[in-house]
C-alpha positions in Angstrom: -31.1 -46.7 -64.1 -34.7 -47.3 -62.9 -37.5 -45.5 -64.7 -38.7 -42.3 -63.1 -42.3 -42.5 -61.7 -44.7 -40.6 -64.0 -46.0 -37.2 -62.7 -49.4 -37.2 -61.1 -52.3 -35.8 -63.1 -53.1 -32.3 -61.9 -56.3 -32.0 -60.0 -58.3 -28.7 -59.7 -60.8 -27.6 -57.1 -63.5 -28.1 -59.7 -62.3 -31.7 -60.2 -62.9 -32.1 -56.5 -66.4 -30.9 -56.8 -66.2 -27.2 -55.9 -66.8 -24.6 -58.7 -65.4 -21.3 -57.7 -66.6 -19.7 -61.0 -70.2 -20.7 -60.2 -69.8 -19.2 -56.7 -68.7 -15.9 -58.2 -71.6 -15.9 -60.7 -74.0 -16.5 -57.8 -72.6 -13.5 -55.9 -73.0 -11.2 -58.9 -76.6 -12.4 -59.5 -77.8 -11.9 -55.9 -76.2 -8.5 -55.4 -79.2 -6.5 -56.7 -81.6 -8.7 -54.8 -79.8 -8.2 -51.6 -79.3 -4.5 -52.1 -83.1 -4.0 -52.1 -83.2 -5.1 -48.5 -80.6 -2.6 -47.3 -81.4 0.0 -44.6 -79.6 3.4 -44.1 -77.6 1.9 -41.2 -75.9 -0.6 -43.5 -72.2 0.3 -44.1 -70.5 -1.0 -47.2 -71.8 -3.6 -49.6 -71.9 -7.4 -50.1 -68.6 -9.3 -50.3 -66.5 -8.1 -47.4 -65.1 -10.4 -44.7 -67.6 -8.9 -42.2 -70.8 -6.9 -42.5 -71.1 -3.5 -40.9 -74.2 -1.9 -39.3 -74.2 1.5 -37.6 -76.5 1.7 -34.5 -75.3 5.1 -33.2 -78.1 7.3 -34.5 -81.1 5.2 -33.6 -81.1 4.0 -30.0 -80.2 5.6 -26.6 -79.9 2.3 -24.6 -80.1 -0.4 -27.2 -80.6 -4.0 -26.1 -79.6 -6.4 -28.8 -81.8 -9.5 -29.4 -80.5 -12.3 -31.5 -82.1 -15.4 -33.0 -81.3 -18.3 -35.3 -83.4 -20.9 -36.9 -84.0 -23.0 -40.0 -87.1 -24.3 -41.8 -87.0 -27.9 -40.7 -88.1 -30.6 -43.1 -90.3 -28.3 -45.0 -87.1 -28.1 -47.1 -87.7 -31.7 -48.2 -91.1 -30.8 -49.5 -89.7 -27.7 -51.3 -87.0 -29.7 -53.0 -89.4 -32.5 -54.0 -91.7 -29.9 -55.5 -89.0 -27.7 -57.0 -90.3 -24.7 -55.2 -87.3 -22.7 -54.2 -88.5 -19.1 -54.4 -90.4 -18.9 -51.1 -88.6 -21.1 -48.7 -86.3 -18.2 -48.0 -89.2 -16.2 -46.8 -89.9 -19.0 -44.3 -86.3 -18.8 -43.1 -86.5 -15.1 -42.5 -89.9 -15.3 -40.8 -88.9 -18.0 -38.4 -86.1 -15.7 -37.1 -87.6 -12.2 -37.2 -90.9 -13.3 -35.7 -89.0 -14.8 -32.8 -87.0 -11.7 -31.9 -90.1 -9.5 -32.4 -91.6 -11.2 -29.3 -89.4 -9.2 -27.0 -90.5 -5.9 -28.7 -87.3 -5.8 -30.8 -87.0 -4.4 -34.4 -85.1 -6.8 -36.7 -82.0 -4.9 -38.0 -80.0 -7.3 -40.1 -80.0 -10.9 -41.2 -77.4 -13.4 -42.4 -78.0 -16.7 -44.1 -76.1 -20.0 -44.5 -76.8 -22.1 -47.6 -75.0 -25.5 -47.9 -75.2 -27.9 -50.8 -73.2 -30.8 -52.3 -73.0 -29.2 -55.8 -73.9 -25.6 -56.4 -76.8 -25.0 -58.8 -76.7 -21.3 -59.4 -80.4 -20.9 -60.6 -81.7 -22.8 -57.5 -79.5 -20.9 -55.1 -80.5 -17.5 -56.7 -84.1 -18.5 -56.2 -83.6 -19.4 -52.5 -81.5 -16.3 -51.7 -84.0 -14.2 -53.6 -86.7 -15.4 -51.3 -84.5 -14.6 -48.3 -83.9 -11.1 -49.6 -87.7 -10.7 -50.2 -88.4 -11.8 -46.7 -85.9 -9.3 -45.3 -87.4 -6.5 -47.5 -90.9 -7.3 -46.3 -89.8 -7.2 -42.6 -87.6 -4.1 -42.9 -84.5 -6.2 -42.1 -81.2 -5.8 -44.1 -79.7 -8.9 -45.6 -76.1 -7.9 -45.0 -74.2 -11.1 -45.4 -74.2 -14.9 -45.6 -72.3 -18.0 -46.6 -72.7 -20.3 -49.5 -70.9 -23.6 -48.9 -70.4 -26.1 -51.7 -69.4 -29.4 -50.0 -69.2 -32.4 -52.3 -70.4 -35.7 -50.8 -72.0 -34.0 -47.8 -75.5 -33.7 -49.4 -77.3 -35.9 -52.0 -77.7 -34.4 -55.5 -80.3 -31.6 -55.6 -80.5 -31.2 -51.9 -79.4 -28.2 -49.8 -79.7 -27.0 -46.2 -80.5 -23.5 -44.8 -80.0 -21.6 -41.6 -80.6 -18.0 -40.7 -79.3 -15.5 -38.1 -81.0 -12.3 -37.1 -80.0 -9.4 -34.9 -82.6 -7.0 -33.6 -82.7 -4.1 -31.1 -85.0 -2.6 -28.6 -84.8 0.3 -26.2 -84.0 -1.1 -22.8 -87.1 0.7 -21.3 -89.4 -1.0 -23.9 -88.1 -4.5 -23.7 -91.0 -7.0 -23.3 -90.0 -9.6 -20.7 -93.4 -10.7 -19.3 -93.2 -8.6 -16.2 -96.4 -6.7 -17.0 -98.5 -9.8 -17.5 -101.4 -10.1 -15.0 -104.2 -12.5 -14.3 -107.2 -11.5 -16.4 -105.1 -10.4 -19.4 -106.6 -11.4 -22.8 -104.9 -13.5 -25.4 -105.5 -12.2 -28.9 -104.6 -14.8 -31.6 -103.4 -13.5 -35.0 -104.0 -15.8 -37.9 -101.2 -17.8 -39.5 -100.8 -18.4 -43.2 -100.7 -22.1 -42.8 -98.4 -24.6 -41.0 -95.6 -22.1 -41.3 -92.4 -24.1 -40.9 -93.3 -26.4 -38.0 -94.5 -30.0 -37.8 -93.4 -31.0 -41.3 -92.0 -34.4 -40.3 -95.6 -35.3 -39.3 -97.1 -33.4 -42.3 -94.9 -35.3 -44.8 -95.7 -38.6 -43.2 -99.5 -37.9 -43.5 -99.0 -36.5 -47.0 -97.0 -39.5 -48.2 -99.4 -42.0 -46.6 -102.3 -40.3 -48.4 -100.6 -40.8 -51.7 -99.2 -37.2 -52.1 -102.6 -35.7 -53.3 -100.9 -32.4 -54.3 -103.9 -31.1 -56.3 -106.6 -31.9 -53.7 -108.8 -28.9 -53.0 -108.6 -27.6 -49.4 -110.5 -24.4 -48.8 -110.2 -23.2 -52.4 -106.5 -23.8 -52.9 -104.5 -27.0 -53.7 -103.1 -29.0 -50.8 -99.6 -28.4 -51.9 -100.1 -24.7 -52.2 -101.5 -24.7 -48.6 -98.6 -26.7 -47.3 -96.0 -24.6 -49.1 -97.5 -21.2 -48.2 -94.7 -19.1 -46.7 -94.6 -18.2 -43.0 -96.5 -15.0 -42.2 -94.2 -12.0 -41.4 -95.7 -10.1 -38.4 -92.9 -7.6 -38.0 -94.2 -4.4 -39.6 -97.8 -4.5 -38.3 -96.8 -5.6 -34.8 -94.1 -2.9 -34.5 -96.8 -0.4 -35.4 -99.0 -1.8 -32.7 -96.1 -1.5 -30.2 -95.8 2.2 -31.1 -99.4 2.8 -30.1 -100.4 0.3 -27.4 -98.9 -1.1 -24.2 -98.8 -4.8 -25.0 -97.9 -6.9 -22.0 -96.3 -9.8 -23.9 -96.3 -11.6 -27.2 -95.6 -15.1 -28.5 -94.6 -16.6 -31.8 -96.3 -20.0 -32.2 -93.7 -22.4 -33.6 -92.6 -25.9 -32.6 -94.5 -26.9 -29.5 -97.7 -25.3 -30.8 -100.2 -23.5 -28.7 -99.6 -25.6 -25.7 -95.9 -24.8 -25.2 -95.2 -21.4 -26.8 -97.5 -18.9 -25.1 -96.6 -20.1 -21.6 -93.0 -19.2 -22.3 -93.8 -15.5 -21.9 -96.1 -15.9 -18.8 -94.4 -15.4 -15.4 -94.4 -18.1 -12.7 -97.6 -18.2 -10.6 -99.8 -17.6 -13.7 -101.3 -19.9 -16.2 -103.3 -20.0 -19.4 -107.0 -20.8 -20.0 -107.3 -21.2 -23.8 -110.8 -21.7 -25.3 -110.8 -24.7 -27.5 -113.9 -23.4 -29.3 -111.9 -20.4 -30.4 -109.5 -22.6 -32.3 -111.3 -23.2 -35.5 -108.9 -25.2 -37.7 -108.3 -23.8 -41.2 -108.9 -26.3 -44.0 -105.3 -27.5 -44.3 -105.1 -28.3 -40.6 -108.6 -30.0 -40.7 -107.3 -32.2 -43.6 -104.1 -33.1 -41.7 -106.1 -34.0 -38.5 -108.7 -36.1 -40.4 -106.2 -37.8 -42.7 -103.7 -38.5 -40.0 -106.3 -39.2 -37.2 -104.3 -36.8 -35.1 -105.7 -36.3 -31.6 -106.5 -32.7 -30.5 -103.8 -32.7 -27.9 -101.2 -33.7 -30.5 -102.5 -31.0 -32.9 -102.2 -28.3 -30.2 -98.6 -29.2 -29.3 -97.3 -29.7 -32.8 -99.0 -27.1 -35.0 -100.1 -23.4 -34.8 -103.6 -24.6 -35.7 -104.3 -21.3 -37.5 -102.9 -19.0 -34.8 -99.4 -17.8 -35.7 -98.8 -15.0 -33.2 -100.4 -14.1 -29.9 -100.7 -10.7 -28.1 -101.2 -10.6 -24.3 -103.3 -7.5 -23.7 -104.9 -5.8 -20.7 -108.7 -6.2 -20.8 -109.1 -2.4 -21.1 -106.9 -2.2 -24.2 -108.5 -5.1 -26.2 -111.0 -2.9 -28.1 -108.4 -0.4 -29.3 -105.9 -3.2 -30.2 -108.6 -5.1 -32.1 -109.5 -1.9 -34.1 -105.9 -1.5 -35.1 -105.5 -5.1 -36.1 -108.6 -4.7 -38.3 -107.0 -1.6 -39.9 -103.8 -3.4 -40.5 -105.6 -6.3 -42.2 -104.7 -9.0 -39.7 -107.3 -11.6 -39.0 -107.6 -12.1 -35.2 -109.8 -13.4 -32.4 -109.6 -13.8 -28.6 -108.4 -17.3 -27.7 -108.3 -17.2 -23.9 -106.9 -15.4 -20.9 -104.2 -15.4 -18.3 -105.2 -17.0 -15.0 -103.7 -17.6 -11.6 -102.0 -21.0 -11.6 -103.3 -23.5 -9.1 -101.1 -24.1 -6.1 -98.4 -26.6 -6.8 -98.7 -26.2 -10.6 -95.2 -26.2 -12.0 -95.0 -28.0 -15.3 -96.0 -26.5 -18.7 -98.8 -29.0 -19.0 -100.3 -28.2 -15.7 -100.2 -24.4 -16.3 -102.0 -24.5 -19.7 -105.6 -25.6 -20.0 -107.2 -25.9 -23.4 -110.9 -26.7 -23.0 
C-alpha cells in the first residue's frame, strides 16, 4: 500500500504577515486619542462597522461638502526622519482647509493607514497626529481603516489618505457668485510648504546633500520642511460669522497661480502683486538652491500664502482687524479684475507682476 502523503504544516494569518493581535492593540491604544476629538453629534464609539453622526439639531437646510486628500511625498521625508507624530496633522489640514473654502464647517473625519507590516508605536504616533489635527479643527475622528498588507509596501513605509465631511447652511454656501471686480485678495500666512511640492523639495534637498541642520530663519531646514500644515478652520469660521466674505481659496498643489482662480467666476481675472509675495526663508532657500524660476515657484508652492480671502474693498479694514485679533499674519496680495476679452485659460486670467 503506498505511503500516505504527509499533512501540510499549518499556516496562520501571522505566518502570512498579518498580526491580528497587533491590530487589536493599536485600536485600544488610539481609543483615548480619538475620543478627545469627538463632538456632541457623534453617536457611539470607535469600533463599529459604520460611524454615526447626528445632524438633526444643527442645520435647517444643510449642504454636505466632502473632501479627500493625502500628504504626497512629504510622507517619504517623514519616514526618512522618523517623524511620525505630526504628519497626521498635515493629513487633516489638507482635507479640512479644502472644505472650509465653501464656508463649510468640518464635522467628521476618517483616515486610511496602509502598511506592509504593522508597527504599533509608529501607527499610534501617526493616528495621534490625525486625532490632534481633528481636535484643533473641531472635527471628530469617528472612524478609519488600518490595513496591514504584506509585500505591498517596503519595510518601514506606510501610506495615508483622509476623508472629511463638512456642512454649511444652503443660504451661506460660498460659490463665488458674490465676487466682483475690485475685490481685494487678502493672503493669510502659511506655516511652510504645507504638503505640496515635496517631490521637487526632496530633489533639491537631496542634491544639496540633505543639510538637515542648516539654519533657515532661526530654525533648522528639516524643521521648516516638516512643519505641519496650518489649520485655518476655527479662525476662518469665526470670520465667516462676522463678515461677508465673497470667496476663499486654499493654496495647495498648483500654488498661487492655479488655486485662487478656481473660486473666481468667468469674465473675471486676478492681478496679484509680485512685490507682496515675500518668500519666507525656507522658500528662499529652495528657490536659490534649486535655481527655481519665479513662475515655477508660484505654480508649485504656496510661497508663504496658505489661504486667501476675497473681500469687498469696504470690508477690508474690519477683516484685517479681526485677523490681527486672531493672530493670523496677513497682507493684501492683489485684486480681482475684469478679464480681457478672449481670455479663457487659467494662465491668461492670472497676472503676477
